[in-house]
C-alpha angles and dihedrals in degrees: 000000000000119000088221095063115073092188092061106123116199133184122258090255093062126140095235090055089225127120123211104350111052 
């Protein structure tokens, strides 16, 4: 998930620990 894209949806078990907006 790129920090540039706001529409980047990621699973709950993501590394960034963020859901929806990365």
